[in-house]
Structure formats: C-alpha cells, structure tokens
C-alpha positions, 0 to 999 in steps of 0.5 A: 166141621165139628161145631159152630153157631147156627140160626134156624128160622122156623120152629116147626117139625123140620126146624126143631129136628134140625136144631136137635140134630145140630145140638147133638153134633156140638153146634150152638143153636138159636131157633127163631119162630115168629109165632108167639108160641109154637104152632101146636095146631094140627090133628095127627100124622104118620111117620114111616120108617125112614123118618123113625130111623132119623128120629133114632139118630136124633136121640128121640125115637124111643120117646116118640114111639112111646107116645105113638100107635104102630100100624102096618103101612097102609093099614088094612089096605084100599077100599072103595066108598062101598067098602069093596077091597081095591088092593091088600096092604103089603104082606106081613112077610115083606113089611117084617123083612124090611122092618117097615111100619108107620107110627102115628101120634099128634103133631103136638106130641112130636113138637113137644119131644123135639123141643125138649131135645134142645137146651133151655133158652135156645127157642126164641118165639115172637121172633120174625125174620125180616132180612138174611144174606148169603154170609149168615147175617140175619135180622129179625124183629122181636118185642118191637125191636130189630135185632141181628145175629151172624151165624156160621149156618142159617137153616131156613125151615120157615115153611111153604111161603118161606121168607128166607126163600123169597129173599134169596131166591126171588126168581123161584116159582111160587108154590102152586095149588094142587087142586085138592083140599084136606080136612083133618080130625081126631075122634073125641074119645077112644073108639069101641073096636080097635081100628087098623087104619086104611084108605078109601077112594071115591070119585074125587074124594079120599078118606084115610084113618089112622089109630092113635095110642090112647084108642082114639082115631085120626082121620083125614078127608080130601076132595077136589075143590077150588082154592080158598073156598070155605064152608060155614060148618066144615064138620058138616061138610065132611059129613055130607061128602063122606057120611054114607061111606063104609063103616066105620067112616060115618062113625068116625066123623060123628065121634069128632067134635065139629069145632076141632075139625081142621081144613087147609088147601094143599100147595106144592112147589111144582118146579124144583129149585135149582138149589136148596143152598145159597151161601151159608143158608140152606133151605129145608122141609117145605121151604125147599120142597113142599109136596102134596100130602098124597104119600104122607111124606111131607114131615118124613122128608123134612126130618130126613133133611135135618139128619142128612144136613147134620151128618154132612156138617159132622163129617165134612171139613167146613160149611160149604162142603157140607152144604154141597153134600147136602144139596147133591143128596137131598135134591134128587130124592126129594124131587122124586118123592114130590113127583110120585106124591103128585102122581098119586093124588092124580090117580086117586082123585079122578072124578069122571065116572069111566076114569074112576072104573078104569082106575079101580080095575087097575088097582085090583089087577096090579101085582102086590109086589109093585106096591111093595117095592114102591113102599120100600123105595120110600120107607126102607131109607137109612140116614147117616149116623150122627153118633153120641150127643155132643151138645147136652141135649135132653131126649 
C-alpha cells in the first residue's frame, strides 16, 4: 500500500521512528503525544548496528552518528568490582568483519533528530488518547476538548503502560517487575582521559559506562531492589554502593551533578502477547514487548519495529496484509531478545557468594566465540529497504 493516513500514539523514540518511516514511504501522519512537551528526560543511550541500519533507512543515520560517540560493543570488556577481567570484548577482527559497533548519545539528541524528520505540524503535544477501536477510529483529549480522528492505520507506541493495549487487549497480563532498578547519569564535564566504556559486575550489582561525543561519560548502575523503593539522595546511594569499585567508577560518580541522576524500576512483559495487531491497530516498542535493559536493546527493537512496519506497508497490497507480515516477523525476534535479556539479568545480578564465584569462573572460561556469535545474532541484523523519501521529510 503506497500511501494512507496514519495516527501514531506516543512521541517517544519508537513513535517518532515509525512516524518518520511512514512519512518516508509517502503516508500522511499525525503523532499524538499526551505530555505537554516531548519527554527529553533521560541520560544517555547506546544503539547497536541493528538500530543504526534502521536509522539509515529512515534517512537520519548520518545525522545521528554525527552527534554520537562510537565504541566497540562492550567497550573494554567485563570486569569484577575489584577490576579483575572476567571477559574480553569481541575481537577487533570479528567486529570489523561484521561491521558491528555501538553509538552513544543522549536520548534528547535522538528525539530531536527524529522530530526534525517530520514535516511541520505533524506532532500534536498535550493530546491524550482516551479511546480507540480496531477500525482505526481514535479519540483524544486536547486543550480540554474531546476530538476524534479516523485513520487507515493506528500505531500504538505509547509505552510500557500502553493505553491502547489496555483497551484492545484487556486480558493481556500486566508488565511485571524485573527485580532490579537502574540509576543513570552523565558526568558534568568531559573526563580527563578518554574512556573506552565497559561493564563491571558485583554481587547483585552492575555498573556500565559509555563515552559521549563531547568527552563526557554516560553511566548506569543496577541493583536488586524491591519495587518502589526510593532514597532521599539517589546520587549518594549510588556512591554508597559503587564508590569503592575500580577506577574510573568512583571518579565518574563524583563528576556527576547529584540532582541530574535519574532512577527507575525496570519492568518487562514477561508473557508475550499473542499478537501485536488488532484490526488496523498495531503495537510497537514497549507497548508490544517491553524488555529489561540488560542487553541494551529496548530502543533498538522499537526502531526495528518501525522500519519493519514501514517496509511491510510499502510492499504489501493493503494494511491487513502488511500488519500480518509485521506480526509474523516481529513476534519471534522480539520474544527471543526479551527472553535473552531476562536471562542475562539473572546471570549478572546473582547475589549469593557461591553463585557469584561460579558465575565469574564460567565467564572467565567461556569461549570468546560464544560471546561473539551472541553479539552477532542481535547486532548483525538487516532491515528492509525503505527507498527514497516520498514524503518531504527533513533529515
């Protein structure tokens, strides 16, 4: 189907990526975001090669890379809290042969690039969706008034607690708490020495770090905590838990303004949905398959969703056929990655002393080839080609 009218619910990464792709294949798009402004909160993020290739198909890959730092997947590798090496990163030869990399930038920068890929006036903020049906009719509240639109396609990219999913799939199990919580921060100033990035595992704890293009460092810290627990000073809690770990972890924490540290509990959709499609409505990103952050694939999979959806719409004879194809392609891949992410969290966040010792021994003895092949299964994925821009988007 070469063109039509689409409504995208949600102005986050997945929603804006879908909107940019729809514009690129010639569709008319309206994006409804309930917040009064695009949610630019968030620290940094990394995008593996699979997502980078999708951004290229959306016409924004070069601009996103211009704003990013590039690092080898996994950085310098995996260490213990004392700094002892558990696993080397994938070999340079393997990474080069598969053209694998991670790019790192702030969430704010990525949202800005995606928003600019839309024609003016396509994004409506302060628009809260209150109803939707399978025919594509959608109601929303804006400025105190109720409004209705009818679209050939509704893309529900409204996140973990998706309103659209709750309306059309009320029997679907609710997202469940993963057992861990994440702090995120960015150093206030560039670090004195360039950081290649890397990961460190402790007992029920993890610390990761990634360089940004301006020399600052994005970091995240993970701990097994009960849901809803909050501290008066989250920065101080990070310092208490990780302040004696190997360099440069204490220095990165100290270089971060306490008031900028973000914290959120990690939820996932542990039970896969039977389908991402209800009539002319399709779920995308966290609304369809929220996963833990343990593989760093949440945003990447949302971007993949967007490009696969647009590729199907560009080549199939109609919306129903395109959505069937999307469902067939995205369900299996996202389920595999969701389960792999959960298993990774279970491995790296073990707490019992003997379990930690066994885990560390297994990591030291594991074949580098195993890790490389696992990396390739996720990162060396190729999206469908969307072709040249047909909608006048600005990249």
